[in-house]
C-alpha positions in Angstrom: 135.2 61.4 161.6 132.2 60.1 163.6 129.3 62.3 164.5 128.5 62.8 168.3 126.4 59.7 169.4 123.0 60.2 170.8 122.3 59.6 174.4 119.1 58.3 175.8 116.5 60.6 177.4 117.6 61.7 180.8 121.0 59.9 180.5 122.1 57.1 182.7 124.2 56.4 185.8 126.7 53.6 185.9 129.1 52.2 188.5 132.6 51.4 187.3 134.8 49.2 189.5 138.3 49.9 188.2 141.2 48.2 190.0 144.9 48.4 189.0 147.9 46.8 190.5 148.5 49.6 193.0 145.1 51.1 193.7 141.4 50.8 193.0 138.4 53.2 192.5 134.7 52.9 192.3 133.3 55.5 190.0 130.0 56.8 189.0 129.7 57.6 185.3 126.9 59.7 183.9 126.0 60.0 180.3 123.9 63.2 179.6 123.6 65.6 176.8 126.1 63.9 174.6 128.9 63.9 177.2 130.2 61.4 179.7 131.3 62.5 183.2 133.0 60.7 186.0 132.8 61.0 189.7 135.1 59.0 192.0 133.2 57.9 195.1 135.7 55.5 196.6 139.4 55.0 196.5 141.5 52.3 198.1 145.0 50.9 198.0 146.0 47.6 196.3 149.2 45.7 196.2 150.9 42.4 196.6 151.6 40.9 200.0 153.9 38.3 201.3 151.5 35.4 202.2 151.7 31.6 202.4 155.0 31.4 200.8 154.5 33.7 197.9 153.5 37.1 196.5 149.7 37.2 196.6 146.7 39.6 196.4 144.7 40.1 199.5 141.5 39.4 197.6 139.3 39.3 200.7 140.4 42.8 201.6 140.0 43.9 197.9 136.5 42.6 197.7 135.5 44.3 201.0 136.7 47.5 199.3 134.6 46.9 196.2 131.5 46.4 198.4 132.4 49.6 200.3 132.8 51.4 197.0 129.4 50.2 195.7 127.8 51.2 198.9 129.3 54.7 198.6 128.0 54.8 194.9 124.5 53.9 196.1 124.7 56.7 198.7 125.8 59.3 196.3 123.3 58.3 193.6 120.4 58.2 196.1 121.4 61.7 197.4 120.8 63.0 193.9 117.7 61.0 193.1 119.6 58.8 190.7 119.3 55.0 190.0 122.4 53.0 189.2 121.6 51.2 186.1 124.4 48.6 186.1 127.9 47.8 187.4 131.1 47.0 185.3 134.3 45.6 186.5 137.8 45.9 185.1 141.2 45.0 186.6 144.6 43.8 185.4 145.0 40.6 183.4 146.4 37.0 183.7 145.8 36.5 187.6 143.1 34.2 188.8 141.5 32.8 191.9 140.6 29.0 192.2 137.0 28.4 193.2 135.6 25.0 194.3 132.2 23.5 193.6 130.8 25.2 196.7 131.9 28.6 195.3 134.6 29.1 197.9 137.9 30.6 197.1 140.5 28.0 197.9 143.4 30.5 198.6 144.3 34.2 198.1 145.3 34.5 194.4 148.9 34.6 193.4 150.3 37.8 191.9 152.0 37.8 188.4 155.0 39.3 190.3 155.6 36.0 192.1 158.4 34.1 190.4 156.7 30.8 190.7 155.8 30.4 187.1 159.4 30.8 185.8 160.1 27.1 186.4 156.9 26.1 184.5 158.0 27.7 181.2 160.2 24.9 180.0 157.8 22.0 180.9 154.8 23.9 179.1 156.9 24.5 176.0 158.0 20.8 176.0 154.2 20.0 175.6 153.4 22.9 173.3 155.9 24.4 171.1 156.1 28.2 171.3 155.6 28.7 167.6 152.5 26.6 167.7 151.2 28.3 170.8 151.6 31.7 169.1 150.1 30.5 165.8 146.8 29.9 167.7 146.7 32.4 170.6 148.8 35.2 169.2 149.9 35.9 172.8 153.2 37.7 173.7 155.5 35.5 175.8 155.6 36.6 179.4 156.6 34.1 182.1 153.6 35.0 184.1 151.0 34.4 181.5 148.1 32.4 182.9 149.0 29.1 181.4 152.4 29.1 183.0 150.9 29.9 186.4 148.3 27.2 186.0 151.1 24.7 185.2 152.4 25.3 188.7 149.1 24.3 190.4 149.4 20.9 192.1 145.8 19.7 191.8 143.0 21.4 189.9 140.4 18.6 190.2 137.0 20.1 190.9 138.2 23.6 190.7 137.5 26.5 188.3 139.9 29.5 187.6 138.2 32.8 187.6 140.2 35.7 186.4 140.2 38.6 188.9 137.4 40.7 187.4 135.3 37.6 186.8 135.9 36.5 190.4 134.5 39.8 191.6 131.5 39.4 189.3 130.9 35.9 190.6 130.9 37.0 194.2 128.4 39.8 193.3 126.1 37.8 191.2 126.7 34.0 191.8 127.3 33.6 188.0 130.5 32.1 186.7 131.7 33.6 183.4 134.9 34.6 181.7 134.9 37.9 179.9 136.6 37.6 176.4 139.1 40.5 176.5 140.6 39.0 179.6 140.4 35.4 178.4 142.6 36.4 175.5 145.5 37.1 177.9 145.5 33.5 179.3 147.5 31.8 176.5 144.6 29.4 176.2 142.3 31.4 173.9 142.1 31.0 170.1 142.8 34.4 168.6 141.0 33.7 165.3 138.1 31.6 166.6 137.4 33.8 169.6 136.8 30.7 171.8 138.8 28.6 174.3 141.6 26.6 172.8 140.4 23.4 174.4 143.0 21.3 172.7 145.7 23.2 174.5 143.9 22.5 177.8 143.9 18.8 177.2 147.5 18.7 176.1 148.6 20.5 179.3 146.6 18.1 181.4 144.2 20.9 182.5 140.5 20.2 183.2 138.3 20.9 180.0 136.0 23.1 182.1 138.7 24.9 184.1 137.4 28.2 182.9 133.7 29.2 182.9 131.9 30.0 179.6 132.8 33.2 177.7 130.9 36.4 177.8 131.4 39.4 175.5 131.7 43.1 176.5 128.1 44.4 176.8 126.4 41.2 177.8 124.8 40.8 181.2 126.6 38.6 183.7 123.7 38.5 186.2 122.0 40.6 188.9 123.2 41.2 192.4 122.8 38.4 195.0 120.2 39.4 197.5 122.6 39.6 200.5 125.1 41.6 198.4 122.3 44.0 197.3 121.2 44.5 200.8 124.8 45.0 202.0 125.6 47.8 199.5 122.1 49.4 199.4 121.3 48.7 195.8 118.2 46.9 194.3 118.6 43.2 193.8 117.6 43.8 190.1 120.8 45.8 189.5 122.8 44.1 186.7 126.6 43.4 186.5 127.4 44.0 182.8 130.6 42.6 181.2 132.8 45.4 180.0 136.4 45.2 178.6 137.3 43.6 181.9 141.1 43.7 180.9 141.7 47.3 182.0 143.6 48.0 178.8 140.7 46.8 176.7 138.5 49.4 178.4 141.2 52.1 178.1 141.6 51.5 174.4 137.8 51.6 173.9 138.0 55.2 175.2 141.1 56.4 173.2 139.9 59.7 171.6 141.0 58.8 168.2 139.3 60.6 165.3 140.8 58.4 162.6 141.4 54.7 162.1 145.2 54.7 161.9 146.5 55.6 165.3 148.9 54.1 167.8 148.1 54.1 171.5 150.0 53.9 174.8 148.1 53.0 177.9 150.6 54.3 180.3 150.5 53.3 183.9 152.3 50.7 186.1 152.8 48.9 182.8 152.9 50.4 179.3 150.7 48.8 176.7 151.9 50.1 173.3 150.4 49.2 170.0 147.7 49.4 167.3 144.1 48.6 167.0 143.4 46.1 164.2 140.5 44.2 162.6 142.3 40.8 162.6 145.3 39.3 164.5 148.9 39.1 163.2 150.1 35.5 163.8 153.2 35.4 161.7 156.6 34.1 162.9 158.1 37.6 162.6 155.4 38.8 165.0 156.2 36.1 167.5 159.9 36.8 167.3 159.1 40.5 168.0 157.1 39.4 171.0 153.9 41.2 170.0 150.5 40.1 171.5 147.1 39.9 169.9 144.5 40.5 172.5 140.8 40.9 172.2 139.3 44.4 172.4 135.8 45.7 172.6 133.6 44.9 169.5 135.9 42.1 168.5 138.8 44.3 167.6 142.4 43.1 168.1 144.7 45.0 170.4 148.0 44.4 168.7 150.6 45.5 171.2 153.6 44.8 173.3 153.4 44.8 177.1 156.3 47.1 178.1 157.8 48.2 181.4 156.1 51.4 182.7 155.8 53.8 185.4 156.3 51.1 188.0 160.0 51.8 187.8 159.5 55.4 188.9 157.0 54.6 191.6 159.3 52.0 193.0 162.2 54.5 192.9 160.0 57.0 194.8 159.2 54.4 197.4 162.9 53.7 198.0 163.7 57.4 198.1 161.0 58.0 200.6 162.3 55.3 202.8 165.7 57.1 202.7 164.1 60.4 203.6 163.9 62.0 200.1 160.3 63.2 199.6 160.4 65.6 196.6 157.0 65.6 195.0 156.6 64.2 191.5 156.1 67.5 189.6 159.3 68.9 191.1 161.1 65.6 190.3 160.0 65.7 186.8 160.9 69.3 186.4 164.4 68.6 187.6 164.7 65.6 185.2 163.4 67.8 182.2 166.2 70.3 183.0 168.9 67.7 182.4 170.4 67.3 178.8 169.2 64.7 176.4 171.4 61.7 175.4 171.9 60.3 178.9 172.1 56.7 179.9 169.1 54.3 179.2 168.0 50.9 180.3 165.7 48.2 178.9 162.4 48.9 180.8 161.2 45.4 179.7 163.9 43.5 181.4 162.5 41.0 183.9 165.1 42.2 186.4 162.7 45.1 187.1 159.5 43.1 187.7 159.8 42.3 191.4 159.6 45.1 194.1 163.0 45.9 195.6 165.5 48.7 195.6 164.7 50.1 192.1 167.3 53.0 192.0 170.1 50.4 192.7 168.8 48.0 190.1 168.6 50.8 187.5 172.2 51.9 188.2 173.4 48.3 188.0 171.6 47.9 184.7 173.2 51.1 183.3 176.7 49.9 184.4 176.2 46.7 182.3 175.9 49.1 179.2 179.3 50.6 180.2 177.7 53.9 181.3 177.4 55.5 184.7 174.2 56.9 186.2 174.5 59.5 188.9 172.6 58.5 192.1 170.7 61.8 192.0 166.9 61.2 191.8 166.6 63.6 188.9 169.1 61.7 186.9 167.5 58.4 187.6 164.1 59.9 186.7 165.5 61.2 183.4 166.9 57.8 182.7 163.6 56.2 183.3 161.7 58.7 181.0 164.2 58.5 178.2 164.2 54.7 178.4 160.4 54.5 178.2 160.1 57.0 175.4 162.8 55.1 173.3 161.0 51.9 174.0 157.7 53.4 172.9 159.2 54.5 169.6 160.8 51.1 168.9 157.6 49.3 169.6 155.4 51.6 167.5 157.9 51.2 164.5 157.8 47.4 165.0 154.0 47.3 165.1 153.7 49.4 161.9 156.1 47.1 160.1 154.6 43.9 161.3 151.0 44.9 160.7 151.6 46.8 157.5 150.2 49.9 158.8 151.4 53.6 159.1 150.2 55.9 161.8 150.7 59.6 162.3 149.3 60.1 165.8 150.1 58.5 169.2 147.4 58.6 171.8 148.7 58.4 175.4 146.0 57.6 178.0 146.1 56.7 181.6 148.3 58.2 184.3 151.2 58.7 182.0 149.2 61.2 180.0 149.8 63.7 182.9 153.5 63.4 182.6 154.4 66.2 180.2 158.0 65.1 180.1 157.3 61.6 179.1 154.7 62.8 176.4 157.2 65.3 174.9 160.1 62.7 174.9 157.6 60.2 173.2 156.8 62.8 170.5 160.6 63.5 170.0 161.4 59.8 169.9 158.7 58.6 167.5 158.6 61.8 165.3 154.8 61.7 165.6 152.2 64.0 167.2 151.2 62.9 170.6 147.7 63.4 172.0 147.6 63.0 175.8 144.5 62.2 177.8 142.1 61.3 179.1 143.7 60.1 182.4 140.6 58.1 183.2 140.4 56.3 179.9 139.9 52.9 181.6 136.9 54.1 183.6 135.5 55.9 180.7 135.7 52.7 178.5 134.0 50.8 181.3 131.2 53.2 181.5 130.6 53.6 177.8 130.2 50.0 177.2 127.7 49.8 180.1 125.9 52.8 178.7 125.6 51.3 175.3 124.4 48.1 176.7 121.7 50.0 178.5 120.7 51.9 175.3 121.9 55.3 176.6 124.7 55.5 174.0 124.4 54.2 170.5 126.9 53.4 167.7 130.3 51.7 167.4 133.6 52.4 168.8 134.2 55.5 166.7 130.9 56.9 168.1 131.9 56.1 171.7 135.3 57.8 171.1 133.7 61.0 169.6 131.8 61.3 172.9 135.0 61.2 174.8 136.6 63.9 172.5 133.7 66.2 173.3 133.8 65.5 177.0 137.4 65.8 178.0 140.3 68.3 177.5 143.3 66.8 175.6 146.9 68.1 175.3 149.0 67.8 172.2 152.7 67.4 171.8 154.7 67.8 168.6 158.1 66.5 167.9 161.0 68.8 168.7 162.2 69.0 165.0 158.7 69.9 164.0 158.7 72.9 166.4 162.0 74.4 165.0 
């Protein structure tokens, strides 16, 4: 076990811009006395919109919220005689905006939930065999991976692709960079060399300099542009520091593991389930199992499978609310927990569930395909989702252990799903392993800790950062049902 890392004299204050597929926050993180604490200063909604013939992100509105959040952070910090040391940005992966030579965004970015990239899969694979792709990138096949999206673009001449957190950083600083953990989700990144797979760009007919140069977590991207600094009320000397800009990379950096052999589930809209490794697993067996090798903080490998997540439940809640059913989530989960085990399940990874629509009807339809029947009662549908996710988590962890040659005895659940006691208990039962739940704000914690270390306020490696999380946040433990008898 690592000892508690030292923090610099007086601690530090850091702004974390943390944006998910359904909401975003700007958070102040403070490192003092060997602890790290968070204060949310601004929240805002996020979501896809129907625009210009597709599902897109309203990036202009999103960036306006980022600026409003940074202004709120500056105000809160000033009211307490604090100085914000730096800003870090994390978001979801794979999506990008196209920027021209003048630095203008050519259109609102497409969302990965748009179906446009489906038609590009076969043409891309005709140029780059899937086995060859995997042997270099180690990336799980998902039809919305960046390389398939890029293959649908009609003309990329004179343009650069900036992944969403890099696009935000560019508009704050004027500096074009690509942070490495997010670069590793594009399908155009060499998992071993840790560099762009430039040969693949050429074979796909993509510009050699389509993406800006790489930057690693902890490196400085730049300082605020003068007009941005004046707008938000921060000094122009305020730095934007690269963090694990893929939100899962930041979340895994803050997993409160006290030993090396652990599994993690970053549970939110999606479920990211896997192990932390020192090197990628690029075998054909790994490709057939559809595991991904994504970059983590400090050059680690996040060996995981991207699974369906609580999107299924949130979409059900949206449909039920439209029908007049407004039972709150705790009551809904309690009703689901009261139902017997062994009920119907679905495959939460089925692309059938990706797009927003009437989710309860789609889940019922998927259950019928298995020859079972799912009652329309929201509690029954909720229990089906929870059982399906837990069973999927167990399968994925077993597969990861087998493929990586590792054995783990504890599963860490972080993110919003760590508050879902039913899901955590079902996961313990399905895996037969101890489950440690929390922290909820793992992504923001990882974001802040990487900034704090870059500023010299926190020292040590990942184990040291994680010990700080353990000492700062309450965790819950769930043991398998058989172990409790």
